[in-house]
C-alpha positions in Angstrom: -22.4 -5.2 -16.4 -18.7 -4.4 -15.0 -16.2 -7.2 -13.9 -14.0 -7.0 -10.6 -12.6 -10.4 -11.3 -9.1 -9.0 -12.4 -9.2 -6.3 -9.8 -9.7 -8.8 -7.1 -6.5 -10.8 -8.4 -4.5 -7.9 -8.9 -5.6 -5.7 -6.0 -5.4 -8.7 -3.3 -1.9 -9.9 -4.5 -0.6 -6.3 -4.6 -1.5 -5.9 -1.4 -0.3 -9.2 -0.2 3.0 -8.8 -1.7 3.4 -5.3 -0.1 3.1 -6.7 3.4 5.1 -9.9 3.1 7.9 -7.3 1.4 7.1 -4.8 4.6 8.3 -7.8 6.8 11.3 -8.5 4.7 12.3 -5.5 3.1 15.8 -5.4 3.6 16.0 -8.3 1.1 12.9 -8.2 -1.0 12.0 -4.6 -0.9 11.3 -5.1 -4.4 8.2 -7.4 -3.6 6.9 -4.2 -2.0 7.4 -2.3 -4.9 5.8 -4.4 -7.5 2.9 -4.6 -4.8 2.3 -1.1 -4.7 2.4 -0.9 -8.2 -0.5 -3.7 -8.6 -2.6 -1.9 -5.9 -2.0 1.4 -8.0 -3.2 -0.3 -11.2 -6.2 -2.0 -9.4 -7.2 1.2 -7.7 -7.4 2.8 -11.1 -9.3 0.0 -12.6 -11.9 0.2 -10.0 -12.2 4.1 -10.6 -12.7 3.5 -14.3 -15.4 0.6 -13.6 -17.1 3.0 -11.1 -16.6 6.1 -13.2 -15.7 7.5 -10.1 -12.5 9.4 -10.8 -12.0 10.7 -7.2 -11.0 7.1 -6.5 -7.8 7.1 -7.9 -7.4 10.9 -7.7 -7.2 10.4 -4.3 -4.9 7.4 -4.4 -2.4 9.3 -6.4 -2.4 12.1 -4.4 -1.4 10.0 -1.4 1.5 8.2 -3.7 2.7 11.9 -4.6 2.5 12.7 -0.8 4.8 9.9 -0.2 7.2 11.0 -2.6 7.2 14.6 -1.4 7.6 13.2 2.3 10.8 11.0 1.1 12.6 13.7 -0.8 12.0 16.1 2.0 13.6 13.9 4.7 16.7 13.2 2.4 17.2 16.6 2.0 16.8 17.7 5.2 19.3 14.6 6.4 21.8 15.9 3.8 21.5 19.7 4.8 21.9 18.7 8.4 24.9 16.6 7.6 26.4 19.4 5.4 25.8 21.8 7.9 28.1 19.6 10.7 31.1 19.0 8.2 29.6 16.0 6.3 31.4 12.6 6.9 34.0 14.6 8.7 31.6 14.8 11.7 31.4 11.2 12.2 35.3 11.1 12.7 35.6 14.2 14.9 32.9 12.2 17.1 34.5 9.0 17.3 38.1 11.1 18.4 36.2 12.6 20.7 37.2 12.2 24.9 34.3 10.0 26.3 35.0 12.1 29.8 33.5 15.3 28.2 30.0 14.4 27.6 29.0 18.3 27.5 31.1 18.5 24.6 29.5 15.4 22.9 26.1 16.7 23.8 27.2 20.2 22.4 28.3 18.1 19.1 25.6 15.9 18.2 23.0 18.2 19.4 22.3 19.9 16.0 21.9 16.5 13.9 19.9 14.9 16.9 17.6 18.0 16.3 17.9 18.1 12.5 17.0 14.2 12.6 13.8 14.8 14.8 12.8 17.7 12.2 13.1 15.7 9.1 11.2 12.3 10.8 8.6 15.3 12.2 8.2 16.7 8.6 7.8 13.4 7.1 5.7 12.1 9.5 3.1 15.0 8.7 3.2 14.4 4.9 2.5 10.8 5.5 -0.4 11.7 7.7 -1.5 13.8 4.6 -1.2 10.7 2.5 -3.2 8.7 4.8 -5.9 11.0 4.6 -6.3 10.5 0.7 -6.0 6.8 1.0 -8.9 6.6 3.3 -11.0 9.2 0.9 -10.0 6.6 -1.6 -11.0 3.5 0.1 -14.1 5.1 1.6 -15.0 5.9 -1.9 -14.2 2.0 -2.9 -16.5 0.8 -0.1 -19.4 2.8 -1.0 -19.2 2.2 -4.6 -18.5 -2.1 -4.3 -20.5 -2.4 -1.2 -17.2 -3.9 0.5 -17.2 -2.0 3.8 -13.7 -3.7 4.7 -12.3 -1.0 2.3 -13.5 2.2 4.6 -12.4 -0.3 7.8 -8.7 -0.2 6.0 -8.6 3.3 5.1 -9.6 4.6 9.1 -6.6 1.8 10.1 -4.3 3.0 8.0 -5.1 6.8 9.1 -4.8 5.6 12.5 -1.9 3.8 12.1 0.2 6.5 10.7 -1.0 8.9 13.4 0.1 6.6 15.8 3.5 5.2 14.4 5.6 8.0 15.8 5.0 6.3 19.1 5.1 2.8 17.5 2.2 1.1 18.3 0.9 2.2 14.8 2.8 -0.3 13.7 0.8 -3.1 14.7 -2.3 -1.1 13.5 -0.7 -0.7 10.2 -0.4 -4.4 9.8 -3.8 -5.0 10.6 -4.8 -2.1 8.1 -2.5 -4.2 5.4 -4.4 -7.6 6.2 -7.9 -5.9 6.1 -6.7 -4.3 2.7 -5.8 -8.0 1.3 -9.2 -9.2 2.6 -11.3 -6.3 1.0 -9.7 -6.9 -2.4 -10.4 -10.6 -2.3 -14.0 -9.5 -1.0 -14.9 -7.9 -4.2 -17.9 -8.9 -5.8 -17.1 -10.4 -9.4 -19.5 -8.2 -11.0 -20.2 -4.0 -10.0 -23.8 -3.2 -8.5 -25.3 -2.0 -11.4 -26.7 1.1 -9.1 -23.1 2.1 -8.2 -22.1 2.6 -11.5 -22.2 6.2 -12.7 -24.1 7.2 -16.1 
């Protein structure tokens, strides 16, 4: 018989820390990071218990995709800033006469389009990451019988897609709350029929 008691505690608290850290990320960003590591460990433990490697693999792919998204965003921001003269751009913009809006627009246009392009690339990669999270959570739901994981995975996916119009932020908060409940709803023992031989 397999035990999920530790997974409930580690995953549930980890998801809770991620949610709390998300609200106060400016001061307790480390709490979100610790929470993420705890959820990462919990997902790995579930994959080991169920002998379903794809559970962890999909979550790992989501993590890698998020790292790529962050690197892409920072790289694009650096390239855009370098292409307009670096920090000097902001000094030039500050000294520009406000009576010439066309000149100001022509100056900030490349930066604005660069920022939009950066966030668009970031968003697309994070959408891909959310697909992997959904796959991982669907498998957890299937193997543990806790269907709330599938709901959380779907809401993460919808939330990321709609985050570009801000309504997705609320959906992501709901997804995180359901994820917490799902972890704490795990059975103490995995159903025997769900364990791969």
